[in-house]
SEROVEX-161635 format. One record per residue: x negated, z negated, y of N, C-alpha, C in turn. Coordinates in steps of 0.2 Angstrom, whole numbers, plus 5000, padded with zeros to 4 digits. Atoms other than C-alpha are relative to their C-alpha. Layout:
XZYXZYXZY...
END
This chain:
500349985007482947955262500550054996499649955004483548085250500449954995499650045004484948025239500150044993499849985007485348045220500749974998499350035003487148025213499950004992500050005007487147965195500649974997499350025004488747955184499950044993500249975006488347975166500449964994499750035006489247935149499449984995500650015004487647955139499549975004500550034996486447835146499350004997500749995002484947895136499550015005500549994995483447885147500249995007499850014993484447825162499649965004500350054997483447675166499350035003500749974998481747765166500150055005499949954994482447905177500249965006499850044994483247775189499349975003500650034998481547685190499650055003500449954997480647845193500250025007499749984994481747905206500049955006500050064995481847735215499349995003500750014998479947725215499850055004500249944996479847895223500450005007499650004993480947835238500750035000499349975000482547915232500549945000499450055000484147815237500550024994499549995006485247795221500749985002499250015000487147805221500250004993499850005006488047765206500849984999499350025002489847755198500049954995499850055005490547615188499549984996500450025005489647585172499350025001500749984999488147685177499749965005500350044995487847585193499949934996500050065003488147425182499350004996500650005005486847475169499350005004500650004997485547515182499949935004500150074997485847355192499749954996500250055005485647255176499250004999500749985001483847335175499649985006500350034993483547255193499750065004500249944995483447435201500650005005499650004994484247445218500550064999499549955000485847555218500649995003499450014996487347575229500550034996499449975004488947585219500550045004499549964997490147725223500749984998499350025002491947665223500450065000499549945000493347785218500749975000499450045000494847675223500650045002499349984998496247755233500250074998499849935003496347945231499450044998500549965003495248055220499850065005500149944996495548195232499549995006500450024994494748105247499350004998500750005002493248065237499750074998500349935002493048245231499850035007500249974994493148295249499449985003500650034997491748175255499450034996500649995004490548195240499950074999500149935001490848375236499950045006500149964994491148465252499549985004500550024996489948355261499449994997500650025003488648275251499750054995500349955005488348405237500150075002500049934999489048565243499750035007500349984994488348565260499350044999500649955000487048705263499549985005500550014995485448695272500150055006499949964994486248785287500149965006499950044994486348735305500849985001499350024999488248735305500249944995499950055004488348625289499649945002500350064998487048505296500449975006499650034995488148485312500649974997499450035003489648455302499849934997500250075003488748315292499849955005500150054994488148235308500649985003499350024997489848235315500449954996499650055004490548145300499649954997500550055003489048035297499950004993500150005007488748095280499350034998500749985002487048115271500150044994500149955006486648255259499849964994500250035007486448215240499650064998500449955002484948305234499950014992500050005007485048255215500749984998499450025003486548245204499949994993500250015007486348165187500749984996499350005003487948185176500150034993499849965007488548215158500749974999499350005001490248215151500249954994499750045006491448105140499950044993500149975007491148145121500650034997499449975002492648255119499950034993500049985006492048345104499849954994500150055005491348195095500749964999499450045001493048105098500550044995499549975004494148245090499750024993500349995007492948265075500149944996499950065004493348085070500750014996499450005004494648075056500649965003499450044998496348025062500150005008500050004993496048065080500750025003499449984997497648065090500050045006500049964993498248175104499849965006500150044994498248035116499249985000500750025000496447985111499650065002500449944998495848165113500150015008499950004993496648175130499649955004500450054996495848015136499350025001500749984999494148095133499950075003500149944996494448245144499749985007500350034994493248215158500250055006499849964995493848275175499550005006500550014994492648205189499350024998500749985001491048235179499950085000500149925000491448425176500050025008500049984993491848435195499349995003500650014997490248355200499450054998500549955003489148465188500150075003499949934998490048625194499850015008500250004992489848575213499250005000500750004999488048535211499650064997500349945003487648685200500150065005499849954995488548795213499550005006500450004994487448735227499249994997500750015003485748745216499550025004500549984995484848825230499749945003500250064997484748645237500049944996499950065004485348525224499750014993500250015007484548475208500549974996499550035004485748445194499849994993500350025007485248355178500649984996499550015004486548365164499849984993500350015007485448335149499449955000500650045000484348185146499350024998500749975002483048295138499650025006500449984995482648355155499749955005500250054995482348195164499249995001500850015000480448175160499750055005500449944996479948345166500350015007499850004994481048335181499649955005500350064997480348165186499250025002500749984999478548235184500050055006500049954995478948385195500249975007499850034994479848275208499449965003500550044997478348155210499450045003500649954998477148305212500350045006499749954995478348385225500050064998500049945003478448525214500650034997499349985003480348555210500150075003499949934998480348745211500750025000499349975000481848855214500150024992499949985007481548915196500249944996499850065004481748735189500749995002499350014998483348715199500550054997499649945003483948885193500249984993500050025007483648825175500549954999499550065001484548655177500750025002499349974998486048745186500350034994499849965006486148865171500349954995499950045005486148725159500749965001499450034998487548635169500650044999499449955001488648785169500150014992499949995007488348805150500349944997499750065003488848625147500750005002499349994998490448645157500450054996499749955004490848805148500149984993499950025006490548735131500549944999499550054999491548585136500850035000499349974999493048685142500250044993499949965006492848795126500349954994499850055005493048635115500749985001499450034999494548575124500550064999499549955001495448745124500150014993499949995007495048765106500449944996499650055003495748595102500850015002499349994998497348625112500350074996499749955004497548795103500249994993499950025007497448715087500749965000499450044999498848585093500650045002499449974997499948705102500150074999499949935001499648885097499850024993500349995007499348875078500650014995499549995005501048875070500550065001499649944999502249015067500550005005499550014995503448935079499750005007500350004993502148935093500150065004500049944996502349045108499549985006500249945004501049115111499749974993500350025006500349105093499350045001500749974999498449125096499549984994500550025005497649045081500450004993499750005007497849065062499449964996500450035005497048945049499950044994500249965006496149035035499849954994500250045005495848965018499349984999500750015000494048985019499750075003500349954996492749105027499850064994500249955004491849245018499949974992500150035007491449125003500449945000499650065001492548974996499749945003500350064998491248855002499950005008500049994993491348915020500649985004499450034997492648795028499749965005499449974999493448775040499950075002500049934997493948955045500650015004499449994996495049025057500050075003499949944996495649185067500349985006499750024994496049165085499850055006500249974994496149245102500049955006500050054994495849165119500550015005499549994996497249245128500550044997499549975003498949315124500149984992499950025008499549315105499550044996500349965005498749375090500350064999499749944999499049555089500350024993499649995006499749545071500349944998499650065002500949435062500050004992499950005008501049385043500750004998499349995003502649445035500049974993500050025007502149395018499349984997500750025002500649305009499649965005500550044996499149225017499350045000500649974999497649325023499449964999500750035000495849275020499650035005500549974995494349305031499850074998500149935001493849465022500550045000499449964999495649525021500050025007499949984993495649515040499550055003500649954998493949605042500250074998499849945002494649745031500750025004499349984997496449745039499850035007500049984993495849755057499550065001500449955000494449875054500450074997499649945003495549995043500550025005499549984996496949985055499750045007500449974995495750035069499950084998500249945002495250185059500750054999499449965001497050245054500350025007499749994994497650225072499650065004500449944996496250335079500150064996499949935004496450465065500750035002499349984998498350475069500050045007500049984993497950495088499650075000500449945000496650635084500450064997499849955004497650735071500850005001499250005000499550685075500350014994499750005007499850655057500049934998500150075003500250495048499449994995500750015003498650415041500049944996500150065005498150295027499349994999500750015002496550205023500049954994500150055005495950105008499349975001500650034998494649975013499849954995500250055004493549865003499349975003500650034997492249745010499750035006500249984994492249805027499850085001500249935000492049995023500650044997499549965003493250135019499850024993500049975006493450175001500350075000499749944999494550315006500450005006499649994994495550385021500350075000499749945001496750525022500550015006499449994996498050605033500650034996499449985004499850655027500150074999500049935002499550825020500450014993499650005007500850875006499550014994500450005007500150854988500350064996499749955004500351004977500049974993499850035007500850984958499449974997500650035003499050964952499849935004500250064996498650834966500449944998499650065002500150734961499849974994500250025006499550724944499349965001500750044999497750674949500149945003500050064996498350544961500649954997499650055004499650474948500749995004499350014996501250504959500550054997499549955002502050644949500649974997499450035003503350524941500449965006499650044995503850444958500750035001499349985000505750444959500150025008499949994992505650434979499750075002500449944997505250604988499449975004500750024997503450594994500050025007500049994992503450575013499250015001500749984998501850625023499649935000500450065000501350435024499849984993500250025007501450415005499550054997500549955003500450575002499349985003500650024997499150505015499749944995500350055004498950345005499850024992500249975006498950434988499450035000500649974999497550534994499449955001500450054998496650385002499849964993500250035006496750284986499750044994500249965005496350424975499350035001500649984998494750464983499449974995500550045004493750334974500349944997499650055002494850234963499749944997500350055002493550124956499849955006500150044994493050064974500649975003499350024997494850054979500349944997499750065004495249924965500049945004500050064996495849774975499950015007500149984993495849864992500549965005499550014995496649825008500250065003499749944998497749955014500250005008499850004993498050015032500450075001499649944999499450135037500150005008499949994993499650215054500750005003499350004998501550225054500449954996499750055004502850105048500150024993500049995007502850085029500750024998499449985003504250185020500149984993499850015007505050165003499550034995500549975005503950294994499349975000500750034999502350225001500049934997500050065003502850054996500050004992500049995008503250114978499350014997500749985002501450184977499649945000500450064999500750024984500149954994499850055004501749914972499750024992500349985006500950014957499249984999500750015000499149974962499849935001500350074999497949824961499850005008500250004993497849784980500049935002500050064997497549634991500549995005499650014995498649675005500150075004499849944996499349805018500149985007499950014993499349815037500350065003499649944997500549935046500449985007499750024994501449935063500849994999499350025002503149905054500150024993499849985007504049915038500850014999499349995002505749985032500249944996499750065004506849845025499950014993500149995007506849925008499350004997500850015002504949945008499849935000500250075000504749765013500349964994499850035007505849714998499650014995500449985006504749804986499349965001500650034999503149734994500049934999499950075001503749554994500049984993500050015007503949564975499350004997500749995003502149604972499649945000500350075001501049464966500449945000499550065001502549354963500149975007499850024993502849354982499449985004500650024996501049314987499650065003500349944997500549494992500050005007500150014993499849495009500350065004499749954995500849595022499949995007500150024992500349605040500350055004499749954995501249685054499650005007500549994994500149755068500450025006499749974994500649775086499750065002500349944999500349955089499850015007500249994993500149935108499449965001500550044998498749815106499350045001500649974998497049865114499549955000500650055000495449765110499650005007500449994994494349715124499450055000500549954999492949835130499449974997500650045003491549705125500249964994499950045006491349635108499449964999500650045001490249495103500049974993500150045007489649425086499449965000500650045000488449295081499750014993500450005006487049305069499449955000500550065001485949155064500049975007500050044994486549065080499950045006500149964995486149215091500650045002499449964998487549295101499850075002500249934999487449485101500750035003499449974997488549585113499950075002500049934998488949765116500650035002499449974999490149885122500350034993499749985006491449925109499950084998500149935002491150095099500650045002499449964997492350195110499950075000500149925000491650365106500650044998499449975002493050485106499850064995500149945005493050595090500750034999499449955000494350735092499850074999500149935001494450925091499450025005500549984996493350935106499349994998500750015002491850865098499850054995500249945004491851015086500150075003499949934996492051155099499450044999500649965000490251205097499750004993500349995007490051215078499950074998500249935001489251375073500350034993499849985006489851375055500850005000499350005001491651405049500249934998499850075002492551235047500749995000499350025000494151155044500049935004500150054995494351045059500349934997499850075003495450905050499549974996500550035004494150885037499549975003500650034996492750855049500249945004499750064997493850735059500149954996500050065005494250635044499349974998500750025002492450635038499749965005500450034995491750585055500349945002499650064999493050455059499949954995500150055006492850375042499349975001500750024999490950365046500049955005500050054995491350275062500149934998499850075002492050125053499649984993500550025005490550115040499449965003500750024998488850025041499750075001500449944998487550145048499750034994500349965006486650275037500550024995499549985004488250345030500150084999499949935001488750515023500750004997499349995003490550575020500150074999499749935001491350725012500850005000499350005000493150775015500350074999499749945002494350905009500749995000499350005000496250935011500249945005499850054996496250805025499949934997500150075003495550665014499249994999500750015002493850585011500050014992500149995008493250634993499449974998500750035002491550554993499749975006500350034994490750425005499549954997500650045002489050345003499949965007500150044994488850195015499549944999500450075000487650055020499450004996500750005005486150115009499450005005500650014996484450085016499750075001500249934999484050275013500550055001499549954999485050415019500050054994500049965006484550515004500449974994499650035005485350384993500850005002499349994998486950385004500250074998499749935001487050575002500150014992499950005007486850554983500649964998499450045002488150424982500650035002499449964997489350524993500150064995499949955004489050674983500249994993499850025007489150594966500849985000499350015000490850524971500550065001499649944999491450694977500050044993500049975007490850764960500649974996499650045004491850634951500850015002499449994998493350664962500350074998499849935002493350854958500150004993499950005007493150824940500649974997499350025001494750724940500550055000499649954999495550884944499950054993500149955005494850974928500650004995499450005005496251034916499949964994500150055006495450934901500149935002499950074997495550774912500849995000499350004999497350814916500450004994499749995006497750844898499849944995500250055005496950684891500649974996499450025004498050624877500149924999500050075000498350444882500649984996499450035003499450334871500549985004499450034996501150274877499849935001500150074999501050104885499349995003500750014997499250124892500249995008499950014993499350044909499650045005500349954995498950134925499349985002500850024999497350034929499650024994500449995006496750054912499950084999500149935000497050244913499550025005500549994995496150254929499349994998500750025003494650164921499850044995500249955005494650274906499850075002500249934997494650434916499449995004500650014996493250364927499450004995500550005005492250334911499950074997500049945002492650504905499650055004500349954995492150604920499349985002500750024998490650504923499550014994500549995006489950534906499649944998500350065002489450354904500049994992500150015007488750324887500349924998499850075001489750174879499849994992500250025006489350074864500449944997499750065003490049944852500849995002499350024999491649854857500350045006499849964994491749944874500250074998499849935002491750114866500650004995499450005004493050064853500649995004499550014996494149994866500250065005499849944997494050154876500350054996499849955005494350264861500749984998499450035002495850154857500650025004499549984995496850214872500250074999499849935001496950394866500450014993499749985006498050474853499550034995500649985003496550564848499450005005500650014995494750544855499850065003500249944997494350674867499350015000500749985000492750774866499749995007500350004993491550744881499950065003500149944996491450864895499250024999500749985000489850974892499750015007500449994994488551004905500250075003499849934998489051184906500850005003499350014997490951134909500049975006500050044993490451014923499750055005500349964995489351144931500550065002499549954999490651284929500649975005499550034996491951174937499849985007500350024993490851114951500050065004500149944996490551294956500750025003499449984997492451314960500249965006499850054994492451174973499750035006500349974993492351244991500549975005499650034995493051205008499949935002500250074999492251035009499649995006500450024994491650965025499649944999500550055000490150855027499949975006500350034993489750725041499649944998500550055001488350605043499849975007
END
């Protein structure tokens, strides 16, 4: 007779299945508690003993009974050893995930719930699913019994059951590796450090949250502060952008990211005197390095959007760049390294809580990326489109290659339907993530207009009172160039920041100044 091997932890539906198989003439074999449960229901079953060596049992039951194929050579081997084939394997696993989710679960208790034999049986039966039926989920018992009674166990059914068994063992292994990653690879002293606990996810109620890799080390380390979920989204996306920009233009690069899109990005082109004033670095004591110029431009593209940004630098952070960062309202910075004096400055920011991440510059992400949306896994090849000078070799209009590269690469790291304007190696206006490309264009163009108006002589000469803070100045300038109409207390507060209240820019002044702007690259 055909044989079925039953070895289950979850005994839901077990008796009904055993009754059905026995009534259909299937000889039942069972291990320990499974055999006892079936025998107590007065169903005949032969108990499988696993006494002496587990390896011996594996050889007999896996290589012989389960893994044997329907080939002449395997049939001869079975006959020589007086071994009968097993046609059905019914198995599920110790409740590892349930055990570790209990409060106070110890390491010993978790280890005790790691199933060895069950996983082996499932994988062996699933591997040989051309001949063997493997039942890993009680949900499938009734449908399988019905098909068995009718003699209608199709290859399609065996395929589906095998897939479910492989998925069960994969999920089981994932739960175990995740648990031990938490135990052994989550503290700064761990080698490797594969996991980092986050305070919460995208919102405070989304707990628990973590960042982890499944092999090797995390490619970044926390030098200061404590990154959040959104911080890491911004940090890793922005670093990818600046690394790619530096490779394309061979210049130090910086980016200002907010909520997973660039507010600004720039390469290290020297600032002239007007630009130093526009970007608020004219009084910096340290000489402006190329990297410092890059961040000044990136932050100055859209100061309102960059408020509270996450910063990415393509080169090790120097003192001048750290001084600029220390002046701005920002959540954190990621770079491939930090000069000691720069780190001293950054560690004083936010009373020592400023987030400073050091990225491994040699890290290369996997070719395939996966994300989950509403429980569905989506997978694609990483966006590895090469954006460099060769991409613009067939442009019919005159162009400044650096500007086109900056604009196009910045778009690569936005949501779709985006438009970017760039000048002097920096983004000057970016519209991203809008449902309409028209609105993206208007948003990018509006930001570029405001960026250019901040260069207007009347803006540079605004008579601020002494003591007005940097962020307040930036806000007041934004209100002035945007022409927003203020009322009541807001208007009084704005006016109180000036020695004398400046007259608004006229429409003619705006248009005349706008006509002087040229050399801007646009990418979409």
